[in-house]
C-alpha positions as CSV (number, residue, x, y, z in Angstrom):
1,M,74.0,70.0,102.8
2,N,77.2,71.0,104.6
3,V,78.6,74.6,104.9
4,Y,81.1,74.0,102.1
5,E,78.4,73.1,99.6
6,L,76.1,75.9,100.8
7,A,79.0,78.4,100.5
8,D,79.4,77.4,96.8
9,I,75.8,78.2,96.0
10,W,75.9,81.4,98.1
11,C,79.0,82.7,96.2
12,E,77.4,82.1,92.8
13,D,74.5,84.2,93.9
14,K,76.4,86.9,95.8
15,E,78.8,87.8,93.0
16,L,75.8,89.0,91.0
17,Y,75.2,91.8,93.4
18,V,78.5,93.0,94.9
19,K,81.7,94.6,93.7
20,K,84.5,92.2,92.6
21,S,86.7,93.5,95.3
22,S,84.1,92.7,98.0
23,M,83.5,89.2,96.5
24,C,87.2,88.5,96.6
25,A,87.4,89.5,100.2
26,Y,84.5,87.1,101.0
27,M,86.2,84.3,99.1
28,L,89.5,84.8,101.0
29,M,87.7,84.8,104.3
30,L,86.0,81.6,103.4
31,E,89.2,79.8,102.3
32,N,91.3,81.0,105.1
33,H,89.0,80.9,108.1
34,I,85.4,79.8,107.7
35,L,85.5,76.7,105.5
36,P,88.5,75.0,107.2
37,Y,86.6,75.1,110.5
38,F,82.9,74.9,109.5
39,G,83.1,73.4,106.0
40,E,82.1,69.8,106.8
41,M,79.4,70.8,109.3
42,E,75.7,70.3,108.3
43,T,74.5,72.2,111.4
44,V,76.3,75.1,113.0
45,T,75.5,75.6,116.7
46,E,76.3,78.5,119.0
47,E,78.8,76.2,120.8
48,D,80.6,75.6,117.5
49,V,80.8,79.3,116.8
50,Q,82.1,80.1,120.3
51,S,84.8,77.4,119.9
52,Y,85.8,78.9,116.6
53,V,86.1,82.4,118.2
54,N,88.2,81.0,121.1
55,L,90.5,79.3,118.6
56,K,90.8,82.3,116.2
57,L,91.6,84.8,119.0
58,K,95.0,83.2,119.2
59,T,95.9,84.1,115.6
60,I,93.7,86.9,114.2
61,S,92.2,90.2,115.4
62,K,88.8,90.5,117.1
63,K,87.6,92.6,114.1
64,S,88.7,89.9,111.6
65,I,86.8,87.3,113.6
66,K,83.7,89.4,113.7
67,D,83.9,90.0,110.0
68,S,84.2,86.3,109.3
69,L,81.1,85.7,111.5
70,I,79.1,88.2,109.5
71,V,80.0,86.3,106.3
72,L,79.1,82.9,108.0
73,R,75.7,84.3,109.1
74,M,75.0,85.6,105.6
75,I,75.6,82.1,104.2
76,L,73.5,80.4,106.8
77,K,70.7,83.0,106.4
78,F,70.8,82.5,102.6
79,G,70.5,78.7,103.1
80,I,67.6,79.0,105.5
81,K,65.7,81.4,103.1
82,R,66.3,79.0,100.2
83,K,65.3,76.1,102.3
84,L,68.7,74.5,101.9
85,Y,69.6,74.6,105.5
86,R,67.8,72.9,108.4
87,L,67.4,75.7,110.9
88,D,65.3,78.8,111.6
89,L,66.6,82.3,111.4
90,K,66.3,82.6,115.2
91,D,68.8,79.7,115.5
92,I,71.6,81.7,114.0
93,E,71.3,84.7,116.4
94,F,74.5,83.5,118.1
95,D,75.3,85.0,121.5
96,I,79.1,85.0,121.3
97,K,81.4,86.2,124.0
98,F,84.7,88.0,123.5
99,P,87.3,88.7,126.2
100,T,86.8,92.0,128.1
101,E,89.1,94.7,126.7
102,N,90.7,97.7,128.4
103,M,89.2,100.7,126.6
104,D,92.5,102.6,127.2
105,S,94.7,100.0,125.6
106,G,94.1,101.0,122.0
107,R,97.0,102.1,119.9
108,K,97.8,105.8,119.7
109,L,96.9,107.4,116.4
110,E,100.0,107.9,114.3
111,V,100.4,111.3,112.7
112,H,103.3,113.4,111.3
113,N,104.2,116.5,113.2
114,K,104.1,119.9,111.6
115,E,107.9,120.0,111.0
116,A,107.8,116.7,109.1
117,I,104.9,117.8,106.9
118,K,106.7,121.1,106.1
119,I,110.0,119.2,105.2
120,L,108.0,116.8,103.1
121,T,106.0,119.5,101.4
122,D,109.0,121.7,100.7
123,Y,110.9,118.7,99.2
124,I,108.0,117.9,96.8
125,V,107.6,121.5,95.6
126,D,111.4,121.7,94.9
127,N,111.7,118.2,93.4
128,F,108.6,117.8,91.2
129,S,107.6,114.4,89.9
130,F,104.2,113.0,89.3
131,Q,104.7,110.5,92.1
132,N,105.7,113.3,94.5
133,L,102.6,115.2,93.4
134,G,100.5,112.2,94.5
135,I,102.1,112.5,98.0
136,L,101.3,116.2,98.1
137,I,97.7,115.5,97.2
138,A,97.5,113.0,100.0
139,I,98.9,115.6,102.5
140,Q,96.4,118.3,101.4
141,T,93.3,116.2,100.9
142,G,93.4,113.2,103.2
143,M,92.6,110.8,100.3
144,R,93.1,107.1,100.7
145,I,96.0,105.7,98.8
146,G,93.8,103.7,96.5
147,E,91.8,106.8,95.6
148,I,95.0,108.7,94.7
149,C,96.3,105.8,92.6
150,A,93.0,105.7,90.7
151,M,92.8,109.5,90.1
152,Q,93.1,110.7,86.5
153,W,93.5,114.2,85.1
154,S,89.9,114.0,84.0
155,D,89.0,113.8,87.8
156,V,90.3,117.4,88.3
157,D,87.7,120.1,87.8
158,I,90.0,123.0,87.4
159,D,87.2,125.6,86.9
160,S,85.6,124.6,90.2
161,G,88.9,123.9,91.9
162,V,88.0,120.5,93.1
163,F,89.1,116.8,92.9
164,L,86.3,114.5,92.0
165,V,86.8,111.3,94.0
166,E,84.8,108.5,92.4
167,K,87.0,105.4,92.2
168,T,89.7,103.5,93.9
169,R,92.6,101.2,92.8
170,Q,93.8,98.1,94.6
171,R,95.5,94.8,94.0
172,I,93.0,92.2,95.2
173,Y,93.8,88.6,96.1
174,Y,91.3,85.9,95.3
175,F,91.2,82.1,95.3
176,D,90.6,80.6,91.9
177,R,88.8,77.3,92.8
178,S,88.9,76.1,89.2
179,I,92.7,75.6,89.4
180,N,92.9,75.6,93.3
181,Q,95.3,78.6,93.3
182,R,95.5,82.1,94.7
183,K,95.8,84.9,92.2
184,T,95.9,88.7,92.2
185,V,94.5,91.3,89.9
186,L,94.9,95.1,89.8
187,L,91.4,96.5,89.9
188,T,90.1,100.0,89.4
189,D,86.6,100.1,90.9
190,S,84.1,102.4,92.5
191,T,85.0,103.9,95.9
192,K,84.7,102.2,99.2
193,T,81.1,103.4,99.9
194,T,78.7,105.9,98.3
195,H,79.8,108.4,100.9
196,S,83.4,108.1,99.6
197,N,82.3,109.7,96.3
198,R,83.0,113.3,97.1
199,E,84.4,116.6,95.9
200,I,87.5,117.9,97.7
201,P,88.6,121.5,97.2
202,I,92.1,122.0,95.9
203,S,94.3,124.4,98.0
204,K,95.7,127.5,96.4
205,P,99.3,126.3,96.5
206,L,98.3,122.9,95.0
207,L,96.2,124.6,92.4
208,K,99.2,126.7,91.4
209,I,101.1,123.5,90.6
210,I,98.3,121.7,88.9
211,K,96.7,124.5,86.7
212,P,99.6,124.8,84.2
213,L,99.8,121.0,83.9
214,M,96.1,120.7,82.9
215,K,97.0,122.5,79.7
216,I,99.3,119.8,78.5
217,V,98.3,116.5,80.1
218,N,96.2,113.7,78.6
219,P,92.9,113.6,80.6
220,N,93.0,109.8,80.5
221,C,96.4,109.6,82.2
222,F,96.7,108.8,85.8
223,I,98.0,111.7,87.9
224,C,100.6,109.7,89.9
225,T,102.5,108.6,86.7
226,N,101.0,110.8,84.0
227,T,100.7,107.6,81.9
228,L,97.7,105.5,80.8
229,R,99.0,102.6,82.8
230,G,99.1,104.2,86.2
231,T,100.5,102.6,89.3
232,E,99.3,100.4,92.1
233,P,99.2,101.2,95.9
234,R,102.1,99.0,96.7
235,T,104.5,100.7,94.2
236,F,103.3,104.2,95.3
237,R,103.7,103.2,99.0
238,N,107.3,102.2,98.3
239,H,108.1,105.5,96.7
240,Y,106.6,107.3,99.7
241,K,108.8,105.3,102.0
242,R,111.9,106.1,100.0
243,V,111.1,109.8,100.2
244,L,110.8,109.6,104.0
245,N,114.1,107.7,104.2
246,L,115.8,110.3,102.0
247,L,114.5,113.2,104.2
248,E,115.2,111.2,107.4
249,I,111.6,111.6,108.5
250,P,110.5,108.8,111.0
251,Y,108.5,106.3,109.1
252,L,104.7,106.3,109.3
253,K,102.4,104.2,107.1
254,F,101.0,106.1,104.1
255,H,97.6,106.1,105.9
256,G,99.3,108.3,108.5
257,L,99.0,111.2,106.0
258,R,95.2,110.7,106.1
259,H,95.3,110.7,109.9
260,T,97.5,113.8,109.9
261,F,95.1,115.6,107.5
262,A,92.1,114.8,109.7
263,T,93.8,115.8,113.0
264,T,95.1,119.0,111.4
265,C,91.5,119.9,110.2
266,L,90.1,119.5,113.7
267,A,93.0,121.4,115.4
268,A,92.4,124.3,113.0
269,G,88.8,124.5,114.2
270,I,87.1,122.8,111.2
271,D,83.9,121.3,112.3
272,I,83.6,117.5,112.6
273,K,80.8,117.3,110.0
274,T,82.9,119.0,107.3
275,T,86.0,116.9,108.3
276,S,83.9,113.8,108.0
277,V,82.7,114.7,104.5
278,L,86.2,115.6,103.3
279,L,87.4,112.2,104.5
280,G,84.5,110.4,102.8
281,H,83.4,108.6,106.0
282,S,80.1,106.8,105.9
283,N,78.9,108.8,108.9
284,I,80.1,111.3,111.4
285,T,80.3,108.7,114.2
286,T,83.2,107.0,112.4
287,T,85.1,110.3,112.3
288,M,84.4,111.0,116.0
289,N,85.4,107.5,117.1
290,I,88.7,107.7,115.3
291,Y,89.8,111.3,115.9
292,M,87.9,112.9,118.8
293,H,89.7,111.7,121.9
294,P,90.3,114.6,124.3
295,G,93.7,114.6,125.9
296,R,94.7,115.7,129.4
297,E,94.8,119.4,128.6
298,E,91.3,119.3,127.0
299,K,89.9,117.4,130.0
300,Q,91.5,119.9,132.5
301,K,90.0,122.8,130.6
302,A,86.6,121.2,130.8
303,I,86.8,120.7,134.6
304,Y,88.2,124.2,135.2
305,K,85.4,125.7,133.1
306,L,82.8,123.8,135.2
307,F,84.2,124.6,138.6
308,K,86.0,128.0,138.2
């Protein structure tokens, strides 16, 4: 049995246990990367995998390659356990080498400065729309764009003064093998991880805007449109971009609002654990790796404190 045939059986089994969005991501990875290279192979060796890595490094990121290898190993492990693949588990513990990276060569975290956030916030308060309200929620909660697009008025606990983050909305791409075509579907699903399910307190200025609306809105409507249909991240992202252009604020991806919220929390002295919970990270290490990088001033203070 080759990898292509094994992947078919694995997909049929896997889709019984994972979210549709996750399954679609697996399918795309298979169609775009794994099957074109490994599909016809009946035995995958460490040399094959290393050759794959060397080839893919020219076109996709190191993270994407590692993700694809995780999927490949899941398929091979599945085949071994089902006695469909002629190897032992120890044979798929591939020792793969990646080029050495300069630890200081990573991209700088992109955030809005205080002036840009003030201009953006003032504009939204003076020019109310439900889409603008969505931007303000992003500024003051650090929610992911999919979480904001999925949020309905029923997800606002006005008595407790919190947003209940329990789902996300995204347009997912998948490959329909029955007709050999790519398709997309707008999907509202559970959040990224169980840790992403969280309560986020609503600030007093935001509560002042939302509280009167709660008396007249339909609980089933989506906040960003106040309609039953809602919007999708791409449309919401385009609106955000138009607002930045209108205000002549340098463009940052929508995710930059989340980064800005996180760095503002830490700069204000909010502890890393609380910041991590507000962001819905799976563990505190994720938050530390992304946001806790001391600059020159912090390092100088540390040295002066040690040797004053």
